[in-house]
C-alpha positions as CSV (number, residue, x, y, z in Angstrom):
1,M,0.0,0.0,0.0
2,S,1.5,3.2,-1.1
3,A,1.9,6.0,1.3
4,S,-0.3,8.5,-0.7
5,L,-3.2,5.9,-0.7
6,D,-2.8,5.3,3.3
7,A,-3.0,9.4,3.3
8,R,-5.9,9.3,1.8
9,A,-7.6,7.0,4.8
10,R,-7.4,8.0,8.6
11,D,-5.9,4.9,9.7
12,P,-3.9,1.6,8.4
13,E,-6.9,-0.2,8.9
14,E,-9.3,2.1,6.8
15,S,-6.5,2.1,4.3
16,A,-6.5,-1.9,3.9
17,R,-10.3,-1.6,3.6
18,L,-10.2,0.8,0.8
19,A,-7.7,-1.6,-1.0
20,C,-10.1,-4.1,-0.4
21,L,-13.1,-2.0,-2.0
22,I,-11.1,-1.5,-5.3
23,A,-10.0,-5.4,-5.0
24,A,-14.1,-6.2,-4.6
25,S,-14.9,-3.6,-7.5
26,R,-12.6,-5.5,-10.2
27,F,-13.7,-9.1,-8.8
28,V,-17.5,-8.0,-8.9
29,L,-16.6,-6.8,-12.5
30,R,-15.2,-9.9,-14.0
31,T,-17.9,-12.1,-12.2
32,V,-20.7,-10.4,-14.1
33,A,-18.5,-10.2,-17.4
34,S,-18.0,-14.0,-17.5
35,R,-21.5,-14.8,-16.6
36,R,-23.1,-12.4,-19.5
37,H,-23.1,-15.3,-21.7
38,T,-26.3,-17.4,-19.5
39,G,-27.9,-14.1,-19.7
40,G,-27.5,-13.9,-23.7
41,G,-24.7,-11.3,-23.5
42,D,-26.7,-8.6,-20.9
43,S,-25.0,-7.9,-17.6
44,I,-28.3,-7.4,-16.0
45,D,-30.1,-10.6,-17.2
46,A,-26.6,-12.5,-16.1
47,V,-27.4,-11.0,-12.5
48,I,-30.8,-12.1,-12.3
49,V,-29.8,-16.1,-14.0
50,A,-27.0,-15.9,-10.8
51,A,-29.5,-15.0,-8.2
52,V,-32.5,-17.6,-10.1
53,V,-29.3,-20.2,-9.7
54,Q,-28.8,-19.1,-6.0
55,A,-32.3,-19.8,-5.1
56,N,-32.9,-22.9,-7.3
57,V,-29.8,-24.9,-5.5
58,R,-29.7,-23.3,-1.9
59,R,-31.1,-26.3,0.3
60,A,-28.9,-28.6,-1.9
61,L,-25.6,-27.2,-1.4
62,G,-23.4,-27.9,1.5
63,T,-25.0,-31.2,2.0
64,G,-21.9,-32.6,0.4
65,A,-23.8,-34.6,-2.2
66,Y,-23.4,-31.9,-5.0
67,D,-20.7,-29.8,-3.9
68,T,-18.1,-30.8,-6.5
69,F,-18.7,-29.6,-10.3
70,D,-18.9,-33.5,-11.4
71,E,-22.3,-33.7,-9.5
72,P,-25.0,-31.0,-10.5
73,V,-28.1,-30.6,-8.4
74,P,-30.7,-32.6,-10.0
75,A,-34.0,-31.1,-11.2
76,D,-36.2,-32.5,-8.7
77,L,-34.2,-30.6,-5.6
78,R,-34.0,-27.3,-7.5
79,E,-36.4,-24.8,-5.5
80,P,-38.0,-22.2,-7.9
81,A,-37.2,-18.2,-7.8
82,S,-40.1,-16.0,-7.2
83,V,-40.4,-12.7,-9.1
84,P,-40.8,-11.1,-5.5
85,M,-37.9,-12.7,-4.1
86,L,-35.7,-12.2,-6.8
87,A,-36.3,-8.5,-6.7
88,E,-35.6,-8.3,-3.4
89,R,-32.4,-10.1,-3.6
90,T,-30.7,-8.1,-6.2
91,G,-32.3,-4.6,-5.6
92,L,-34.3,-4.6,-9.1
93,P,-37.7,-3.3,-9.7
94,R,-40.1,-6.5,-9.9
95,E,-41.7,-5.3,-13.1
96,T,-38.1,-5.3,-14.6
97,V,-37.0,-8.8,-13.0
98,R,-40.4,-10.2,-14.4
99,R,-40.0,-8.5,-18.0
100,R,-36.7,-10.2,-18.1
101,L,-37.5,-13.5,-16.7
102,E,-39.7,-14.0,-19.7
103,A,-37.3,-12.9,-22.3
104,L,-35.1,-15.5,-20.8
105,V,-37.9,-18.3,-20.9
106,A,-38.2,-17.2,-24.3
107,R,-34.4,-17.5,-24.9
108,E,-34.5,-21.1,-23.0
109,R,-32.4,-19.6,-20.3
110,C,-34.7,-20.0,-17.7
111,V,-37.9,-21.8,-17.6
112,R,-41.2,-21.3,-15.4
113,S,-42.1,-23.8,-12.9
114,Y,-44.7,-23.9,-10.2
115,G,-43.9,-20.9,-7.8
116,G,-41.1,-19.7,-10.2
117,Y,-38.2,-20.0,-12.4
118,V,-35.2,-22.2,-12.5
119,V,-32.3,-22.7,-14.5
120,P,-32.2,-26.0,-16.8
121,V,-29.6,-28.2,-15.4
122,E,-28.2,-28.9,-18.8
123,L,-27.2,-25.1,-18.6
124,M,-25.3,-25.5,-15.4
125,S,-23.2,-28.6,-16.5
126,G,-21.1,-29.4,-19.4
127,P,-17.5,-28.2,-20.6
128,T,-18.4,-24.7,-20.6
129,R,-20.1,-24.6,-17.5
130,R,-17.0,-26.1,-15.7
131,A,-14.5,-23.7,-17.4
132,L,-16.5,-20.9,-15.9
133,A,-16.9,-22.5,-13.0
134,I,-13.2,-22.8,-12.9
135,E,-12.7,-19.0,-13.9
136,A,-14.8,-18.0,-11.1
137,Y,-12.7,-19.9,-8.6
138,E,-9.6,-18.5,-10.0
139,A,-11.1,-15.0,-9.5
140,L,-11.9,-15.8,-6.0
141,R,-8.3,-16.5,-5.6
142,R,-6.8,-13.4,-7.2
143,L,-9.3,-11.2,-4.7
144,T,-8.2,-13.3,-2.0
145,A,-4.7,-12.5,-2.7
146,D,-5.5,-9.0,-2.9
147,V,-7.7,-9.1,0.3
148,Q,-4.5,-10.6,2.0
149,R,-2.0,-8.2,0.6
150,S,-4.3,-5.3,1.9
151,G,-3.6,-6.7,5.3
152,L,-7.3,-6.6,6.1
153,D,-8.2,-9.2,8.6
154,V,-11.3,-10.9,7.7
155,G,-11.2,-13.7,10.0
156,A,-11.5,-17.3,8.6
157,S,-7.8,-17.4,8.2
158,S,-8.0,-21.4,7.3
159,V,-10.5,-20.5,4.4
160,V,-7.7,-17.9,2.9
161,E,-4.8,-20.3,2.9
162,A,-7.1,-23.0,1.6
163,I,-8.0,-20.7,-1.3
164,L,-4.7,-19.4,-2.4
165,R,-3.6,-23.6,-2.7
166,P,-3.9,-24.4,-6.5
167,I,-7.4,-26.1,-7.1
168,D,-8.0,-29.5,-6.8
169,P,-10.8,-31.6,-8.7
170,A,-12.5,-32.5,-5.6
171,S,-12.9,-29.4,-4.4
172,P,-16.0,-27.8,-3.3
173,V,-16.3,-25.6,-6.5
174,R,-20.2,-25.4,-6.5
175,V,-20.3,-24.4,-2.6
176,V,-17.3,-21.7,-3.3
177,N,-18.8,-20.1,-6.6
178,R,-22.0,-20.0,-4.6
179,A,-20.7,-18.0,-1.7
180,T,-18.7,-15.6,-4.4
181,A,-22.0,-15.2,-6.5
182,A,-23.9,-14.1,-3.2
183,F,-21.2,-11.6,-2.7
184,A,-21.4,-10.1,-5.9
185,I,-25.2,-10.0,-6.2
186,D,-25.2,-8.4,-2.5
187,F,-22.2,-5.8,-3.3
188,L,-23.6,-4.6,-6.9
189,R,-27.0,-4.3,-5.3
190,E,-25.7,-1.9,-2.8
191,V,-23.8,-0.1,-5.0
192,S,-26.8,0.4,-7.1
193,R,-28.6,1.9,-4.2
194,L,-26.0,4.7,-4.5
195,T,-25.8,5.1,-8.0
196,G,-29.7,4.7,-8.9
197,S,-28.9,1.6,-11.1
198,H,-27.5,-1.6,-11.7
199,E,-25.9,-0.2,-15.0
200,A,-24.5,2.9,-13.4
201,A,-23.4,0.9,-10.8
202,L,-21.4,-1.2,-12.8
203,I,-19.8,1.7,-14.3
204,Y,-18.8,3.5,-10.8
205,L,-17.1,0.1,-10.2
206,A,-15.2,0.4,-13.2
207,L,-14.0,3.7,-12.2
208,L,-13.1,2.7,-8.5
209,E,-11.1,-0.5,-10.3
210,A,-9.4,2.3,-12.3
211,V,-7.9,4.1,-9.3
212,K,-4.1,3.7,-9.4
213,S,-1.7,2.0,-6.6
214,D,-1.2,5.6,-5.3
215,G,-4.9,6.0,-4.9
216,T,-5.2,8.6,-7.9
217,P,-8.1,8.4,-10.0
218,R,-7.4,7.6,-13.4
219,R,-9.4,8.5,-16.2
220,L,-11.8,6.5,-18.3
221,T,-13.3,7.3,-22.0
222,F,-16.9,6.6,-22.6
223,L,-15.6,4.6,-25.5
224,G,-13.3,2.6,-23.5
225,L,-16.1,1.7,-21.1
226,A,-18.9,1.1,-23.6
227,Q,-16.6,-1.5,-25.3
228,S,-15.6,-3.5,-22.0
229,M,-19.2,-3.5,-20.8
230,E,-20.2,-4.2,-24.5
231,R,-22.7,-1.7,-24.3
232,P,-24.0,1.4,-26.6
233,I,-21.7,4.4,-26.1
234,E,-24.5,7.0,-25.9
235,S,-26.1,4.6,-23.3
236,T,-22.6,4.4,-21.4
237,R,-22.3,8.2,-21.3
238,R,-26.0,8.6,-20.2
239,R,-25.5,6.7,-17.7
240,A,-21.8,7.9,-16.4
241,M,-23.5,11.6,-16.2
242,V,-26.1,10.2,-13.7
243,L,-22.7,9.4,-11.6
244,V,-21.4,12.9,-12.6
245,E,-25.2,14.7,-11.8
246,R,-24.9,12.4,-8.5
247,G,-21.4,13.9,-7.3
248,L,-19.8,10.6,-7.6
249,A,-17.7,11.2,-10.9
250,E,-16.1,13.8,-12.6
251,R,-16.4,14.8,-16.1
252,D,-14.0,16.2,-18.6
253,E,-13.7,16.3,-22.4
254,E,-11.6,12.8,-22.7
255,G,-13.6,11.3,-20.5
256,F,-14.4,10.8,-16.7
257,K,-13.1,9.3,-13.1
258,V,-13.9,9.3,-9.5
259,R,-13.6,12.5,-7.6
260,R,-10.5,13.5,-6.4
261,D,-11.8,13.6,-2.9
262,F,-13.5,10.1,-3.3
263,A,-11.4,8.3,-0.8
264,T,-12.9,10.7,2.2
265,S,-16.5,11.1,0.6
266,A,-19.3,9.6,3.0
267,D,-20.4,7.3,0.0
268,V,-17.0,5.8,-0.2
269,R,-16.4,5.1,3.5
270,Y,-20.1,3.4,3.8
271,L,-18.9,1.2,0.9
272,V,-15.6,0.6,2.1
273,A,-17.1,-0.6,5.5
274,Y,-19.5,-2.3,3.8
275,S,-17.4,-4.5,1.5
276,A,-15.0,-5.5,4.5
277,D,-18.0,-6.7,6.1
278,L,-19.3,-8.6,3.2
279,L,-15.8,-10.2,2.6
280,R,-16.0,-11.6,6.4
281,T,-19.4,-13.1,5.5
282,M,-18.4,-14.6,2.5
283,Y,-15.3,-16.3,4.0
284,A,-17.1,-17.5,7.3
285,G,-20.1,-18.7,5.1
286,I,-17.6,-20.7,2.6
287,A,-16.1,-22.2,6.2
288,T,-19.2,-23.4,7.4
289,A,-20.9,-24.9,4.5
290,S,-20.3,-28.7,5.1
291,G,-16.8,-28.3,6.3
292,A,-16.1,-27.3,2.9
293,V,-12.8,-25.8,3.9
294,D,-11.7,-29.4,4.8
295,K,-11.9,-30.0,1.1
296,L,-10.1,-27.3,-0.5
């Protein structure tokens, strides 16, 4: 951690949490990007699909029977996810969730079931899905390494050390992926409350990720953001201007960045504390899920 970034925080603990906020922003962006294919290329659909999967398998995972990738949760053990539950889970409006779910059904990404929606078993298995699961696990390892470097105490030290070891074929990948997906959903939901929408939240996370190691905000162009998020440039510009209007970002002729005093703003201080607590919850959840740490 550089001296200038330390200077932006009141104490070493806050400096470590700020570094974790930036690492968490990077992790969530990568998680959403890797799951876009499940939503047909749309980031918000990807978040909804992830929330549906979370609901479908919440009771089956952690039992030991379906924790590794090789044994997907059978259809008869999947619990449907309702629109109200998904809206509350993601922070999206109910009508948005309902409309997008119907579109996902039309594209065969979800199916209607009694009481809600489920993701078909065939979409949760196979070589492509396995590769995505491993990619998600590796993303967690990178996040964990960033957390360890920051010096933040997130508890569950045995989990942290186990995750940093090379992945084993018998590791409880599904249990771990469920925990990391929950982290991404919860974190994005909280940022969206600050920014006004999930689309603006993703842009704000990109701005946080772009902060240099010395704590200096780095400018991003509208074109670069649009390309990285696979969104139209005008839509990206419009969402970015919302951040400027809310006082979360600064704009110039070339692009925009988080405001200069971002590290000391009340909004970021809140996100810093929230992300630190969420990280502790995630690692604790992995530790208690059917003794998952012993299998890592």
